N, C-alpha and C positions, 0 to 999 in steps of 0.2 A: 504493500500501499504506500510505503514511503517513496518508492520509485515512481509510481503513478502520479503522486503529488509533485515530485520533482519534475517529471516530464511536463506536466501542464504548466509548471513555473516557468519553464524555458519558453513556452508558447507566449505566455503573458509577458515575459521580458523582451521577446523579440518584437512584440507589438509597441511596448513602451519605447524600445529603441528607435523605432522608425517615426514615432509620434514626436519624440525628442529631436529627430534629425528630418525635419520636414521636407527638404529637398529630395531626399531618397524616397520618401513616402509618395510624393507627388509624381515622381518619374517613374515609380514601380507600378503605377496604375494602368498605364497604357497596355503593356503586354497582356495583362489579365482582361481587360475590357475587350480587346480584340478576340482573344480566345473565347470570352463568354458569348459574344454575339454569334460565333460560329456554332458553338455548342448548343445555344438556345434555339436556333434554327433546326438543328438536327433533332433535338428533343420534341420541338413541335411536330416535326414530320413524323417521328415515331409515335407521338401521341394519337395522331390522326390515322396512322396505318396499323396500330396494335390490334384493333378489332378484326380488320381484314386478315391480319397474320393468324390470329387465333381461329378464325374460321377455316382458313386455309389448312392449318395444321391438325384439325380435327374433324375431317370429312366423315370418320366413321360415327360421329355423334349427331348427324343430321336428323336421325329418326328418333332421337331420345325424347322423352316427354319433359314437361316442366315439372320441377324447376331444374332438374339435373343438367339439361343442355346450358341453360343461362348460367348456372353456377360454375360448371367446367370452363365456359369460355370467358367469363368475367374473371376467374381465377387466373387463367392462362394470359388474359390481357394485362392484369396487374403484374404478374411475374415478368412478362415481357418488358413492360415499361420500367419495372424495377431493376431488372437486369440491365437495361440501357442506362439508367440513372447511376447504377453502381460502376459501370464502365466509364461514363462520363465524369463521375467524382474522381476516379483513379486516374484516367488519362488527362483530366484538366490540367493538373500539376505539371506532368510531362511536357505537354504541348506549350503551356505557358512558359516553362523553363527554356524550351528551345526558342520561342519568339523572342523571349527577353534575355538570352544567354549572356550578352556582353553586359547588360545592366545588373543582372543578378550576380555575376562573378564580381563586378566592382563593388556592389552592395556587400557581398560576403567578406570581401577583402577589407571594406571600411569598418566592419564589425570587429574583425580580427586585430585591426589597428587600433580601434578604440579600447579593446581589452588589454592591450599591451603585449609586448612579446614579439616573436617572429610572425610575419605575415606570409605563409606558404603561398607560392605561385607555382603553376604547372610548367610554365615555359614553353608551352606548346602553342602554335599559331591557332587563329579562331577556327579555321575550317577543321582543324584536328579535333579541337574541343567540341564543336558541334557535332561531328561524326561519332566521336566517344559517346556523347550524351544520348545521341539518337539510337545508337547500337544498344547502349545499356537499358534504354527506355524500353525498347521493343522487348528485350530478354525479360525485363520485369513484368511487362505487360503480358507476355506468354504466360508466365507464372499466375498472374492475377486472373487471365482468361481461366485458367485451369480450375481456379478455386471458384470462380463465378459459375461455371458450368456445373460444378459439384453442388454449390449452394442453390443453384437454380433448381436442380433435380431434388434436392432435399426439401425444398419448399412446398412439394406436393405432399410431405408427410403430414398427417394430421396433428394439430396442436404444436408439435415441434417446428413444423414448418412456419408457423405464424409468430413464434416467440424465440426459440433458441437459434434458429437460422438467421433472423435478422441482426441478432446480437453478434454472431459469428462474422456476418457480413460487415458490421461496423468495425470489428476488430482487424479484419483483412485489410479494409480500406484504410484505416489508420496507420496500419504497420507499413504499408507500401507507400502511403503519402509521405511518411517520415523517412521512409529510404529514398524517394525521389528528392526531397528537399535537403536532407543532409548530404546527397551525392555532390551538390554544388561546392561544399567545403572540403568534403573528404577527397573528392577528385583532385583538387588542388593539392592535397597532402599526397598524391601518388598512389591512392587506395583504389584497386580494381574493384570491379562489382562483386566478385566472389568474397574478397576480404572485407567489403562493406557489410554484406549480408551476414558473415561470420560475427563481425563486431556489434551489429545490431541484435542478433539472436542472443548475445550475451547479456543484453539487458533488455528483454522483452517489455517488461513492465514500464520501464522508463520510457521506451519507445511508444508504447500504447498510450501512455499518459499525454504524450505529446501529440500523437497522430489522431487518436479518437476523437477529441474534443474539435480539432480541426476538421475532420471529415464531416462530423455532424454540422458543423458550422456551414461548411461548403454547400450543403444541401438548400441552404437559404438563398434564393437569387440575389446576386449582385454582392453578397457577403464575400465569396472568394475573391473577388477583385480587390477588395478593400484590405483583405487579410494577407494577400500573397506577399506584399513586401515584409511584413512583420514575420510571416511564416519563414521566409529566407533568412531572416536576421536570427529568429529563434532557433532554426534549425542549425545554423553556425555555432550558436551557443551550444546547443546540444552536442555537436560534433566535437567541440572542444572539450566538454565535459567527458564525452566517451573516450577520447584520445588522452585523458588525463593531464590536459594542458591547464596551466595555472590561470585561473580568472575568478572573480567573485561568484559566479554561478555554477562553477564545475562540481560535478559530483565525483566521489572518489571511486577508483577502478574497482570492478568486482573482486570480491576475495577469492583467493585460490582455494 
């Protein structure tokens, strides 16, 4: 429970940091706004087409009597839209980070600089950083898609599908949101995806404490845009803590 609170603390500290550095907050809104407009259009289209998709996927139920036909297709429609929303929340961060890569790199470096000590830099050209970020994002999204398919299938399980499965979905969402956001700072420290995942698995509760509240907040329209700059700042502070780097908000390394 202590790690959960500490993870949430990093999220709050990141938001406070960008509020105290208004220039970075203002510049950070544009990439998120562009991505939000793209995703809003996609979700509206999915909302209009989810009913048709449910009918197309269940031709065997055409002869079912009421209320079973309506119940099946309504449930499937909700699950399809929920699946799309789940993927949107997960991929929003990755796409926004790609759109705003140069800015978010500079923001992360500025947080490191403000916290004192060495400011790690990758030393790679921008095109190489973009390629690595895009490649790693695809690898993460493949993992997320596998979880999403599994959770989608479990959503049909009575009771558990409407209670436990959504909770698991939020945990998966939060975990991979944290991975995407900390990748900005950890990639500058020379950590490849495999090593980053090992690092995050070592402090799961800390990572969930940061990512789950953020994932829940991202479900509210426009909130993601305003939270993204602070989320990157908070993720940089989280990365510093995970690496054991000295700063006021760092957490101790895990006990061996």
